[in-house]
N, C-alpha and C positions, 0 to 999 in steps of 0.2 A: 911370361917374360915382361919385365917392365924396365923403363929408363927413368931416372929421376936426377934432377940437378937443382941445387939451391944457389941462387945468386946472392951476392953480398948485400944487395939492397932489399932482400926479403922475399923476392919473387921465387915461387917454386914451380918448376917445370916437370910435368909428369907425362909419360908417353907409353903407349902399348902398341906394338906392331901387330897388324892383322894382314898378313901377306896374301890372303885369299881374296882380298878386295882390291878395287882400283880407285877407291875414294879415301878421303881422310876428313876427320871432323875435329874441331877444337872447341873448347869452352874456357873463357877467361872470366874468373870470378874477381871482380874489383871490390875492395873492402869499403863500399859505400852503399848503404841500404836505408830502409825506412827508420832503422834505429838511430841514424844520424840526422834525421830531419829535426829541425827546431820544433818545439811543441806547437807553435802558432803557424807553422808552415809545413804541415804534414802533406806529403805529395811532392815535395821538392826533389827527392831522388828520382821519382818517376819522370818529372819534367826535365831534369838534367839528362837522364838517359835519352829522352826524345831529342833534346837539343844537340847532343853529341853527334847525331846523324844528319845534322843540317849544315854539312860542310866540315871538312877536316883536312889537314895537311895542305896540299896544293889544289884540292878540289872543292868547288862549291857544292851546295846541297844536291843539285841535279847530277853533276858529274860524279859525285861520290856514290849515289845510288846506282847510276849507270855502270860504274866500274865494278861494283859488287855483282850486279846482274850479268855483266859480260863474263864474269868468272863462273857463272852458273852456281853461285852460292845459295844454299838454302839456309837463311840466317834467322836468328831469333834474338830478342833482347827481353830480359825480365828483371824486375826489381824484387828482392827479398829482404828480410829484416837486416841481414848482415852484409849482403853483397848486391851489386849490380852485375848481371851475367850476360855476356855477349857470346853467342854460339853460332857456329856455321859448319856446314858440311859441303864439300866440293870434291872435284876430281883431284887425285893425288898430285897431278902435274900442276895444279893451280894453288897448291897449299902455301907456297912461299909468298906469292903475290897477295893471297888472302890475308896472311899474317901481317904483311906490310900495311895493308889498309886498316886492319885492326889496330895496329900501333898508332896510326894517325888518329883514329876515332877516339881512343882513350887518352892519348897524350897530347894531341894537337887539334882539338875541335875548335871550330870558329866560335861557337856559342853566339850567333848573330842576334843582336838586339832587335833588328827589324823583323825577326821571325818569332819573337817571344810570344806575341799575341796568338799566333797560329798554334803554338804548342799549348798555350793556356786553353784555347778553344777545344783542342783534342782532350785535354784533361776534363773540361766541363762535360764533354760528350760522354766520356767514360763514367762520370758520376751519374749522368742521366740514365745511362744504360743499366747501371746497378739499381737505380730507383725503379726501373721497369722490370727488374728480375727479382721478384720477392724471395725466391729460394736462395739466390746468391747474397742478397741483402741480409737475410736471416743468419747465414753462416758467417758473414763478415762481422756482424754484431756479436755473435757468439764467440768468435775468435778474439775479438777486441776485449771482451770481458773475461775470457778464460785465462789468457796469458797475462803475466805482469807487463805493464807498459815499460818499454816500447815494443816488446816482442809481438804484441797482438795487433799492431797498427796495420791498416790497409794502405797499400801503396798509392791508391788514387786520391787520398785526402778528402777534403770537403770543399764545397763551393767557397766558403769564407777563407780557408787556408790557401787555396789556389789563387784567389784574388790578391793576396798579400805578396806573392812571390815576385821579386824584381830580377832584372838581369844581373844585378850585383849579387843577389843571393845565389843565382845559378853559378856564376863564375867563382864565387868564394867557396861554394860547396865542392866544385871540381878541384880547386886549388888545394883544399884541405884533405879531401878523402880519396881522390883518384890518385893512388900512390901504390908502390910495389910491395911494401911491407904488409903481409897478409893477403896478397894477391896469389891466385892459383891459376896456372895455365895448363890445361890438360888436353892431350891429343890421343886419337886412336885411328888406326887405319894403316895405309901404305905410306911410308916415309923413310928417308935415309937419316939415321940418328945424327951422325957428325954434321951433316948439312943443316938439320933442324936446330941443333944446339948452337951452331955458328950463327944462324939467322936470328934466333930468339935473343942471343947475346948482343948482336948488332942492334936489334930493335929496342931492347928493354934493359940492358945492363946499366945504362947511364941514367935510368929513370930515378929521380931523387926520392929517397924515402923520407917520411915524416913521422912524428910521434903518433902512434895509433891511439884512437879514442876508445876509452873503456865504456862499455854499456852499463849504465846505472839503472837498475830495475826499480820500479815503483809499485804501488799497491795493485792488486788484482781488482777487476771491476765487479759489478754486481753478479751474484750467483744466478738470479732469476730476472730475465728481461722480457718485457712484452712491448712489441712495436704495434701500436694500433693501426689497422688498415681495413677499409671496407672491401675485403676480398672475398671471393667465392670459396677459396680454400684457406686452410690454416697450414702454416709452414712451421715445422718443429725442428729446432736444432738442439742437440744435446752432446755434451762432451764430458770426459772424465780422464784423469791422469793415468799414464802407464810408463813403462821404462823407456828411455831414449834409445836411439840407434846405437850409441856407443856402449850400451849395457850388455853384459854377457847373455842376458835373457831376451834380447831384442827379438830373435827369431820366434820365440814362444809368444811374445806380445803380438807380432805380426800374424802368427797363426790364429790367434784369438779373433783378430779382425777378419781374417779369411773365413772363419766359421760364420761370422755375422753377415758378410756381404761378399758378393763375387759370383753371381749366377743364380739361376732359378732354384737351385738346391740349397742355397744359403739360408740360415735360420731366420733372418729378418724378413727376407722376401717370402719364404714359405709360410711363416706363422702370421705375419701381419697382412700381407697382400693376398696370397693364394688361399690360405685356409680361412681367414676371417673376412677378407675383402674390405679392409679398413682404409686402405690408402692406394694411391696411384703410383707412388714411388717411395722407396725406402732403401737405405744403404749406410755403410760405415766406411771410414778411411782411417789409416794410421798416419799420424803426423809427428814430426820430431824437431826439436831444437837441440843445440849442443848439450844441454843439461837436463832436459825434460822431454818426455813423450806424451802423446795424447791420442785418444780415440774420439773422432768426431762422427756423429750420426745425424742423418737428415731423414725426415719423414714429411711428405706432402699429402694432406688428407682433407676430407670435407669438414666443414665447420662443425656439423652435428656429431661427427665421429672423432673429433680431435682429442677429447679427454680419454676416450677408450684407446685410441692409437698410442697416446703417450704412455698410458698405463701398461699396455702390452709391450711396448718398446722397452721400458724400464725392466719389466719382468724378464724379458729375453736376455737383457744384459746381465741381470743378476743370476740367471740360470747358467751362465757360463761357468760359474764356480763349481757346478756339479760335474764338470768334465765333458769329454767328447767321446765319440765312438770311432772305431777303426776305419769305418767307411769315410767319415769326414776327414780323417787324417790322410787317407789315400788320395782323396780329391785335392786336398791342400798341396800334397807333394807333386801331383801331376801338374797343377797350375803353376807351382813354383818352377818346376823344370821347364815347362813351356815358355815361361818368361825368360829363363836363362838362355834357352835356344835362340829366342828372338833377339836378345841382347848381343849374343855372339855374332849375329848377322848385321848388326847396326853399329856403325862407327859413332854416330851421334849418341846412342845410348851408352856405349862403353866410355866415351869421352866424359859424359856427364857423371857416370858411375865412379870414374877415377877421382874426379874433383870431390864428389860427395864422400867417398871413403877417406880421402886425405883430410877434409875439413872436420869430419866427425870422429875419425879413428886415428888420424895421424899416420896411417899406413895404407897400402894398397892390397886388395884381395883379388886373387885370380878367380876365374870362373870355376875352376876345379875345387878351390877351397870353399866357395859358396855352395856348390853342389854337394860336397861332402858334408857340410853343416846341415843341409836340408835332409840328406839321407840319414843322418844320425838322430834326428828329432824323433821322439816316440810319444805314444799316447800318455805314458806315465810322466814324461817330462812336462807335457802341456797341462795335464791334469793337476800336477803339483803346482805349477805356476799360477793357474787360474784359481786354485784353492787359496793360495797365499796372497794373490793380488785380485780380489774381487772388484767388480766394476763399481766405481764411485770414488769420492763424492762427485755429484753431478752438477754441472752448470747447464742452464737451459736458456734458450732464446725462442720466443714465440712471435710470429708475425701473423696477425689476423684480427677479426672483429671482436674477439672476446678473450679474456684471460682463461688459462687452464689451471686446474688443480693439480699441482705437481705431486705425484705419489711417493714422495720421499721428504 
């Protein structure tokens, strides 16, 4: 059972009751992300997100954080290409008060100039943390080159871009892009729908919409990138396209990634680490944008075995087109159903799933519908998909002391 409401200003409210719990969780997707950052100020959306928490409504920075903590909220804030997302889970009895604080944060933040340098220092620290994490740095560089700009941007920006950001930039970005048209507010847990609808209407229905910015895609970056570093290990990132979340074959694409990664019985772990001892970590993940999907692979290995690790990694990806066996399919279905059970018990997971479904599909899917889709998938379905959609073409990013010979 779902509740939905479209406000005249463009905000969409989604809600799923979960009467067996005593909590509630919400997720607000505001249409301001890294795609909206000016080219010379990448990282602006991330800094704006930080600044919105430095006082809002009638509360200064300290009072705002204390009010959130007094409600027992488990909160999160994240910046993505198309959205800044504010999430929180709390007791159902504190839901209305939590939403009132949320409205202050996104609509009436102080954005205090005297705290801009503190926010800038946090951004610098995040950049330094990435520089100290070669695996993450490799994958960020791979993503930047694989997706057409601005979809592949990192939310943290660069030292140079962060230095350029002024308080006027912060306030102008909030004024332009923190608006209801394109915003999604999703909730899951215990709530009273009439009271919830009345509250959200009171808090957000007078939020003024503005013309939505269209994302203009630019060229894709380099297909092969090497980041020179005198490291003891070589870090390998590899990506190739697949269907997006909105595609009818999405579940088959997800299944292919499940074969590659997801436990000690997965193909990449077994073939590259366990059988050959080539690496200390290896795995694959599925990623999606509204109009394209991707498989991202990572392998951390010794310098002397890096070429062989890359060769075996590519070979395993290509071997997908030969199909799967029934035992692999059985493990995939068990993992999928385990994930579904855990989502049924988590209000935060369900709230996030509602927003994701609406953004990518324009509709909501029940847990029963998802489980039915998993049950219907067969070996023949996956084999046909993998045969028609072989892995490749590949983008690669290498971080280490020497370049590798790409086997493609």
